[in-house]
N, C-alpha and C positions, 0 to 999 in steps of 0.2 A: 800257325804251325802246319806241318805237312800232313800229320796224321795223328789219330788218337789211339790209345789202348783201351779196348772194350772187353769187359768180362761178360760173356753172354751165357746166361743160365736158363735152362728149360728142364721140364720133367717129362718130356714126351717119350713114350716107348714105341708106339705104333709108327709104321712107315707109310703114312697116308698124306693127306693134304696139309696137315700140321707140319709134318716133316719137310714137305716141299717148301713151305714158307720159311722154316728155319734155315734150310740149305741155301735157298735163294738169297735171303737177306744177309746171311753171313758172307756168302760169296760176293755180293754186291758191296758190302762194307769193305771187304779186302780189296776189291777192284778199285774202290775209291781211295785206297792208300792207307787204310786203317789196319791196325793189328787187332785181331779178334781171338780171344781164348774162349773156347766152348767148354762149359762145365755142365755136365748132364749125366743122367742115368745111362742113356744110350746116345752116343755121338751121331749127329745127323749130317755134319758138314763134310765128312769124308777125311777130316784131318785129325791130328792128335788133339785130345781134350785134357783138361785139368783132372788129375786124379786117375789117369788111365784113359786109353782109347776105347774103341768099340769092341776090341777083342775080349772075348769072354763074357760079353753082355748080350749077345744075340738071344739067349734064352729069355731075357726079360721082355722082349717084344711079344712073346707068346705065352707068358705066365698068366694064368687065369685063377683068381682067388674069389672066395665069397665076398660080396660087396662090403659087408661089415668089416672084414679083415683088411680089404683093400683100402678102405677109408681110414682105418686106424693106422695103417702103414703110411698113408699120405700125411697124416698128422705127425707121426714120428719122424718122417723124412725132413720135416721143417727144421728140426734141431740139427740132425746129422748133415743135411744138405747145407745149412748155413755154415757149419764148421768147415765143410769142404770148400765152399766158395771163398770163405775168408782166408783159408790156408793158401788157396791158389792166388788170391789177390795180394797177399803179403809179398810174394816174389814178383808177380806180374805188374803190380802197381798200376791198376787201371785208372783211367780218367773218369769212367763211370761204369756202373753195372746196368746191364740191359737184361730184363727178364720177361719171358713169355708167361703171362699169368696162368695160374692153375688153382684148382680147388684146394683149400687149406694151406696154400703155399705162402709162407712169410720169408722164405729163404733170401730172396733178393733184397728185401727191405732190411732184414737183420744184418746181412753181409755189407750192404752199402753203408749202413750206420757205423758198423765196426771199422770199416775201411776209411770212413770219412769222405766218401764220394757220393755223387747224386745217383738216384735210381730212376731209370726210364722203364716204365712198365707197359708192355704191349698187351692189350686185352682184345681178344677175338670173340668173346661171348660172355654173357652173365652166368658164370658157372653154377653159382648157388641156385639161381632161378631155374636153370636147365635141369639140374639134378633133382630138385624138388618136384618139378613138373613130371619127371620120369618116375617119380617114386623111389629114387635111388639114394636119397640123402639120409644118412643115419645120424650124423652129428650136426644137426641144423643150426643150433645156436652158436656152436663153435665156428662153423663155416661162415656164418653171417658176420660174426665178430672179426674173424680173420680178414674177410673181404673188406669191411669198413676200415680196418687198420691199414691194410696195404694200399687201398685206393686213396685214403687220406694222406698217407705218409709218402707216397711216391712224388718225386720232383716233377715228373711229367707222366701223364697217363695217355697212352697212344691207342686210340680206339680205331677200329677198321671202318666204321661208318658214323655219320652224325647221329643217326638213330641210336646206336649203341652209346655214343658219347653222352647223350642226354640221359640215358638210362643209368650210366655209371655215376653221373653227378647225383642222381636221386639215390644211389646206393652208397654215397659217401665220398666220392672224388671231389676235390676242390675245382670249381669250374675254371679258374684261371690256369690250372695245370693241364687241362685236357686239350689234346690235339687230335686231328683225324688224319690217319695214314691208311688208305685202303690197300687192299692186295694189289698185286701188279703182275706183269708178264715181261718176257724178254723178246721184243719185236725182232731183233736180229736173227732169232732162230727161225723166222718165217720168211726166209729169203728165197732166191731162185732154186737152191738145192732142195729145200722142203717142197717147193712148188712142183719140181720135176718128179720127186718121189711120190707126191700126192696123186699125180695123174696115173702113175703105175698102180698105186694101191686102189684107186677108184676103178680102174679097168679090171682089176682082179675080183671085184665084187660082181662083175657081169650084170650091171644094171641096164635096164632098158634105156634107149637113147633119150627119152623124155623125162627120165627120173630126176626128182628133186631130192637131194640127200640131206636129211636133218640129223645132226649128230648130238649125242649125249656123252659127256666125258665125266668120269668119276667113279667112286665106289658106290655101287647101286644099293640103296636102302629103300624100304617101303615108303618112307616119308617123301622121297623124291617124286612120288605121284606120276610114275611113267604110265599108269593107267589112263591119265588124261590124254596123252598123245595117241595111245592106242585107240581110244574112243574117237578122237578127232580124225584119225586116219580112215575110219569107217564112213565118214560123212561124204556126201557128194562133192565133187570138185577137187578132191584130194587123192584121186586114184594114182597119181604120179609120185606121191610122197613116199619115200623110203626112210626108215629109221636105222641108224647105225649106233650100236652101244659100244662105247670104248671104255672098258673097265670091267671089273668083277664085283661080286658082293652078294649078300643074301637075297636081294630082289631080282637077280638076273634070271634064275631058273623060273620063278613064278611069272616074270614078265614074258619070257619066251613061251611058256605054256599058255598064258593068256592070249598072246599073239596067235598061236596055233588054233586055239578055240574060236578066235574071232575071224579066222580065215586070212590072217595077215602074215603067216609064217614066211612067205616068199618076199615080204617087204620089210622084214626086220632082220638085221645082220648083227651078230655079236662077234666082236673082235677079241674079247677077253682082256685080261690085264696087260697094259702096255707100259714098258719102262719110260720114265720121263723123257729120256733122250730121244725116244722114238715117237713121241707124241705129236710134234709139230706137223709132219706130213699127214697124219691121220686127222688132225683138226682141219688142215688146209684143204683136204679133199671134199669137205662138206660144203653145201650151199648155204647152210645156216646151222647155228649151234643153239641148242635148247637148254634153258634152265626151267624145268617144269614146275618146280616148287622149291622154296627156300624160306628159312625163318625170317622174322621181321627185322633182324639187326645184322645179318651176315654180309660179308663181302666175298662172293663166290669166286674162287680161282678160275673156274671154267669161263666165267664171263670175261675176264681180262685176257684169257687165251684166245677167245673168239675175236676180241678187238685187235689183239696183236697180229692175228692171222689175217685180218681183213675179211672175216666171215661174219655175216649178219647174225647178230645176237637176238634171240627170242626169249623173253623173260616175263614173269608176272609184274603187273603194274602195282608196285608198292614202294613206299618212301625210300627204303634203303637202296633199291635198285634204280630209282629215279635220280639218285645222287650221281649216277654214272650214265644212264641211258636217257635219250629223248626220243619218244615214240615217233616213228616216221622220219626222223632226222638222222640218227646214227644207231638205231635199233628198233625192235618191235616189242611192244608191251601188250599183254592180254590180261583180262580179269583173273585174279588168282583163283585157282580151283575150278575154273569154268571151262569144260571141254568144248562147249559150243563156241565160246569166245576165242579159245585157242584156235579152233578150226577156222573161224572167220579170219583171224589175223594171218594164219598160215596160207589160206587161199589167196590173200592179198599179195603174198610173196610168190606163191607158185604160179599165179596167173600172169605175172610179169617178172621174169627172171632178172631183168635189168635192175629191178628194185633191190633185190638181194645183193647184187654186185655193188650198187651205189651205197647202200646202207653199210655194207662191209667196209668199203673204202672210207666212208665218213667215220665209222667206228675206230678204225686204225688211226685216222688223223686226229680224232679226239684223244685217244690214248697218248699219242705222241705230244700233242699240245699241252695236256695236263701232266705229262711225265708220270703216268701210271705204270712205271717200270720199276724193276728192283733197284736199279741204280738211282732212280728218282727217289725211291723210298729211303735208300741209304742216306741220301742227302737230307731228306726231311728229318730222319733220326738225328743226324749230326746237328742240324739247325736247332732242334729241340734241346739238345744238350748245351749248345752254345748260348741259348737263351738263359739257361740256368747258370752257366759259368759266368756270364756277364753280370 
């Protein structure tokens, strides 16, 4: 058939990397010829959603409640959300329900069963483990029971890394249902137009001629460990290294203050929050893009943006990132949490700029060869459904 009807449910309020994933995948599924109905608290795709659009829901993005009440509402939403998705499905008649997994969320499973269609469950992190580690889980037994129920009941569980896939099997997913679909990027956004704009942007930073520009993209949090790169920048042989921070967040001001205290203020440049449409030239102006720290199971969006842009990716040497990067072939890996090790690998790039160019080109070629793109991911989602349908 030419296309499927997909009922896409998520519970995301924030407009961050999670929202980027939702928007990009929905857009890619539509571009592949499928009809997607978004059913959510706050629409992310920019189109009408089931049960109303984004109008009147902007306040939800900024609502802050005590953790106990927030978690209680997440549990209550399970019933109300399922009714809403089922009601939408009665008229939409989806071929399958696609849900982005969330804590205490049984909505997709209950709705798919009521509608008599398969559930494809996208999982980006082990939510129960995360919240427990942060000390923010108030209804632990219920959360774990919901997690087991949903993971075991889904027709396909789509994990963003193999590391996460193995963890989900240990948490209750059936091994035969699990597939790995990493994050992606849109390489067409990094064409000649982005290249021309990147040169203008770089000139605006007024860098010294010998400067090597290392970029960080994202919402800056303390766990990103930007202190590692600041410490590395103070070491001999990296005097030409400049850091550009593309994004905002609670760690931005402390990072800039630490740079000032270390005598690095003139080599650290903060661009602030950048709309997604304006991101490609800012990534492309960098000589390399850094993932200073990431958890053990994530598939970082910034890594795929670096590959799409043809910019050398620098990241910790850990299994989830080694699923994508090969050190010295299409990226640079350093020992996690080791400023000295990071400095050594950065010197290897800075000392021979052609290496960065070669690694960036190899990274883009790898992205294209593996189809780590949003359209590629849309096709993987459809193949996962077709496995179930057959």
